[in-house]
ZANU-286847 format. One record per residue: residue number from 1; residue in one letter; x negated, y, z negated of N, C-alpha, C in turn. Coordinates in steps of 0.02 Angstrom, whole numbers, always signed. Each point is the difference from the previous one (the first is absolute). Layout:
N
+-----+-----+--------+--------+--------+--------+--------+--------+--------+--------+--------+
|   n | res |     nx |     ny |     nz |    cax |    cay |    caz |     cx |     cy |     cz |
+-----+-----+--------+--------+--------+--------+--------+--------+--------+--------+--------+
| NUM |   A |      X |      Y |      Z |      X |      Y |      Z |      X |      Y |      Z |
...
+-----+-----+--------+--------+--------+--------+--------+--------+--------+--------+--------+
***
This chain:
79
+-----+-----+--------+--------+--------+--------+--------+--------+--------+--------+--------+
|   n | res |     nx |     ny |     nz |    cax |    cay |    caz |     cx |     cy |     cz |
+-----+-----+--------+--------+--------+--------+--------+--------+--------+--------+--------+
|   1 |   M |   +660 |  +2573 |  +1542 |    +15 |     +2 |    -73 |    +81 |    -17 |     -8 |
|   2 |   F |    +12 |    -53 |    -38 |    +66 |    -18 |    -15 |    +29 |    +38 |    -57 |
|   3 |   I |    +59 |    +31 |     +6 |    +32 |    +33 |    -52 |    +62 |    -21 |    -20 |
|   4 |   C |    +30 |    +24 |    -47 |    +63 |    -29 |    -27 |    +55 |     -5 |    +54 |
|   5 |   K |    +13 |    +51 |    +35 |    +49 |     +2 |    +54 |    -19 |    -55 |    +46 |
|   6 |   D |    -60 |    -19 |    +19 |    -15 |    -55 |    +40 |    +30 |    -66 |    -29 |
|   7 |   L |     -9 |     -7 |    -61 |    +31 |    -63 |    -34 |    +79 |     -8 |    +17 |
|   8 |   V |    +30 |    +59 |    -13 |    +76 |     +6 |    +15 |    +18 |    -23 |    +78 |
|   9 |   E |    -40 |    +28 |    +39 |     +6 |     -9 |    +73 |    -15 |    -72 |    +21 |
|  10 |   N |    -44 |    -37 |    -34 |    -19 |    -71 |    +14 |    +32 |    -58 |    -41 |
|  11 |   M |    +33 |    +31 |    -56 |    +26 |    -51 |    -48 |    +39 |    -61 |    +27 |
|  12 |   M |    +44 |     +8 |    +41 |    +34 |    -61 |    +32 |    -42 |    -43 |    +34 |
|  13 |   D |    -41 |    +30 |    +42 |    -54 |    -43 |    +39 |    -45 |    -41 |    -49 |
|  14 |   Y |    -14 |    +38 |    -52 |    -43 |    -37 |    -49 |    +31 |    -60 |    -27 |
|  15 |   I |    +61 |    +15 |    -25 |    +39 |    -59 |    -28 |    +13 |    -53 |    +53 |
|  16 |   D |     +9 |    +11 |    +61 |    +11 |    -49 |    +57 |    -69 |    -22 |    +24 |
|  17 |   N |    -50 |    +13 |    -34 |    -70 |    -21 |    +33 |    -10 |    +15 |    +72 |
|  18 |   E |    +25 |    +59 |    +18 |     -4 |    +21 |    +68 |    -50 |    +57 |    +16 |
|  19 |   L |    -46 |    +11 |    -48 |    -50 |    +57 |     +3 |    -60 |    -29 |    +35 |
|  20 |   D |    -31 |    +45 |    +42 |    -70 |    -17 |    +26 |    -46 |     -1 |    -58 |
|  21 |   M |    -57 |    -34 |    +10 |    -55 |    -10 |    -55 |    -22 |    +64 |    -28 |
|  22 |   K |    -20 |    +49 |    +41 |    -26 |    +64 |    -23 |    +51 |    +37 |    -39 |
|  23 |   T |    +69 |     -1 |    +17 |    +49 |    +41 |    -40 |    +15 |    -43 |    -64 |
|  24 |   L |     -5 |    -66 |     +1 |    +16 |    -45 |    -61 |    -64 |    +17 |    -51 |
|  25 |   E |    -62 |     +7 |    +29 |    -50 |    +15 |    -52 |     +0 |    +66 |    -23 |
|  26 |   E |    +19 |    +52 |    +32 |    +14 |    +64 |    -19 |    +54 |     +5 |    -49 |
|  27 |   L |    +55 |    -36 |     +6 |    +56 |     +0 |    -48 |    -27 |    -27 |    -63 |
|  28 |   E |    -23 |    -58 |     +6 |    -25 |    -41 |    -59 |    -47 |    +42 |    -34 |
|  29 |   K |    -45 |    +30 |    +21 |    -50 |    +42 |    -27 |    +27 |    +60 |    -35 |
|  30 |   H |    +50 |    +31 |    +36 |    +36 |    +59 |    -27 |    +38 |    -26 |    -66 |
|  31 |   T |    +41 |    -57 |     +8 |    +40 |    -20 |    -57 |    -43 |    -21 |    -62 |
|  32 |   S |    -63 |    -15 |     +9 |    -53 |    -14 |    -52 |    -20 |    +57 |    -34 |
|  33 |   E |     +6 |    +55 |    +31 |    -27 |    +58 |    -20 |    +55 |    +54 |    -28 |
|  34 |   C |    +63 |    -14 |    +17 |    +56 |    +35 |    -18 |    +51 |    -28 |    -37 |
|  35 |   P |     +5 |     +7 |    -66 |    +51 |    -33 |    -46 |    +72 |     +9 |    +15 |
|  36 |   E |     +5 |    +56 |    +35 |    +73 |    +17 |    +11 |    +24 |    -44 |    +60 |
|  37 |   C |    -41 |     -7 |    +57 |    +16 |    -34 |    +50 |     -3 |    -80 |    -12 |
|  38 |   R |    -45 |    -18 |    -46 |     -1 |    -76 |    -23 |    +69 |    -15 |    -35 |
|  39 |   A |    +15 |    +45 |    -41 |    +66 |     -7 |    -31 |    +60 |     -3 |    +45 |
|  40 |   F |     -5 |    +38 |    +58 |    +49 |    +11 |    +49 |     +9 |    -72 |    +36 |
|  41 |   V |    -62 |    -24 |    +19 |     -3 |    -65 |    +39 |    +26 |    -56 |    -47 |
|  42 |   D |    -24 |     -1 |    -57 |    +29 |    -55 |    -49 |    +69 |     +0 |    -16 |
|  43 |   T |    +27 |    +61 |     -4 |    +68 |     +2 |    -16 |    +51 |    -13 |    +63 |
|  44 |   Y |    -32 |    +22 |    +61 |    +38 |    -21 |    +62 |     +1 |    -73 |     +7 |
|  45 |   K |    -58 |    -31 |     -7 |     +1 |    -70 |     +9 |    +49 |    -39 |    -46 |
|  46 |   R |     -1 |    +26 |    -61 |    +34 |    -37 |    -59 |    +75 |    +14 |    +18 |
|  47 |   M |    +24 |    +58 |    +21 |    +71 |    +18 |    +16 |    +17 |    -54 |    +61 |
|  48 |   L |    -45 |    -13 |    +49 |    +19 |    -43 |    +50 |     +5 |    -67 |    -23 |
|  49 |   E |    -42 |    -23 |    -46 |     +1 |    -72 |    -26 |    +71 |     -9 |    -45 |
|  50 |   L |    +15 |    +60 |    -41 |    +63 |     -4 |    -37 |    +62 |     -6 |    +44 |
|  51 |   T |     -2 |    +30 |    +53 |    +59 |     +2 |    +42 |     -1 |    -58 |    +56 |
|  52 |   G |    -49 |    -44 |     -7 |    -11 |    -61 |    +36 |     -8 |    +20 |    +82 |
|  53 |   K |    -22 |    +51 |    +13 |    -14 |    +26 |    +67 |    -78 |     +2 |    +26 |
|  54 |   L |    -38 |    -26 |    -41 |    -73 |     +4 |    +13 |    -13 |    -30 |    +75 |
|  55 |   K |    +30 |    -54 |     +5 |    -15 |    -39 |    +74 |    +42 |    +27 |    +54 |
|  56 |   D |    +74 |    +18 |    -22 |    +32 |    +25 |    +62 |    +37 |    +71 |    -14 |
|  57 |   R |    -35 |    +40 |    +42 |    +28 |    +73 |     -3 |    +35 |    +18 |    +67 |
|  58 |   S |    +40 |    -52 |    +18 |    +18 |    +23 |    +74 |    +58 |    +48 |     -9 |
|  59 |   F |    +22 |     +3 |    -67 |    +59 |    +47 |    -13 |    -32 |    +71 |     +5 |
|  60 |   V |    -69 |    +16 |     +2 |    -24 |    +68 |    +10 |     +3 |    +18 |    +70 |
|  61 |   T |    +41 |    +41 |    +15 |     +3 |    +26 |    +71 |    -60 |    +51 |    +14 |
|  62 |   P |    -11 |    +14 |    +56 |    -55 |    +47 |    +15 |    +25 |    +79 |    -30 |
|  63 |   E |    +64 |     +9 |     +3 |    +28 |    +55 |    -25 |    -12 |     +8 |    -78 |
|  64 |   I |    +19 |    -54 |    -33 |    -11 |     +1 |    -75 |    -78 |     -2 |    -15 |
|  65 |   R |    -44 |    -31 |    +35 |    -69 |     +3 |     -5 |    -26 |    +71 |     -1 |
|  66 |   E |    +25 |    +41 |    +56 |    -17 |    +64 |     -1 |    +17 |    +44 |    -53 |
|  67 |   R |    +67 |    -13 |    -23 |    +28 |    +46 |    -49 |    -35 |    -19 |    -68 |
|  68 |   L |    -20 |    -63 |     -8 |    -33 |    -13 |    -62 |    -75 |    +29 |     -4 |
|  69 |   K |    -32 |     +1 |    +63 |    -68 |    +27 |     -4 |    +11 |    +78 |    -14 |
|  70 |   A |    +50 |    +39 |    +27 |     +5 |    +68 |    -12 |    +19 |     +7 |    -72 |
|  71 |   L |    +37 |    -38 |    -29 |    +16 |    +10 |    -74 |    -53 |    -16 |    -41 |
|  72 |   L |    -43 |    -46 |    +18 |    -61 |    -17 |    -37 |    -50 |    +59 |     +2 |
|  73 |   K |     -9 |    +23 |    +61 |    -49 |    +62 |    +14 |    +20 |    +54 |    -45 |
|  74 |   S |    +66 |    +17 |     -1 |    +28 |    +51 |    -36 |    -18 |     -8 |    -85 |
|  75 |   K |     -9 |    -57 |    -29 |     -2 |    -18 |    -66 |    -71 |     -6 |    -23 |
|  76 |   I |    -45 |    -25 |    +46 |    -69 |    -24 |    -28 |    -46 |    +68 |     -3 |
|  77 |   K |    -34 |     -4 |    -59 |    -47 |    +56 |    -13 |    -66 |    -22 |    +33 |
|  78 |   P |    -31 |    +55 |    +36 |    -69 |    -15 |    +29 |    -48 |     -5 |    -65 |
|  79 |   C |    -49 |    -50 |    +24 |    -54 |    -13 |    -46 |    -39 |    +67 |    -20 |
+-----+-----+--------+--------+--------+--------+--------+--------+--------+--------+--------+
***
């Protein structure tokens, strides 16, 4: 069962289209049922579009990625 924290764990791979089919299906099912996570995904994508970084996120180092995951985990409310 996919839960909110799983979305945070997989967010960057989702944006990069690097999820396996099973995880992708679970994430999409979860976001269709969880308005908070759907809003999170939409907002995150929009933020990337606005900053012009949707295609090129080479500026996101592994350290930054892990820090971002930790921050998002601490802020997201469970469903």
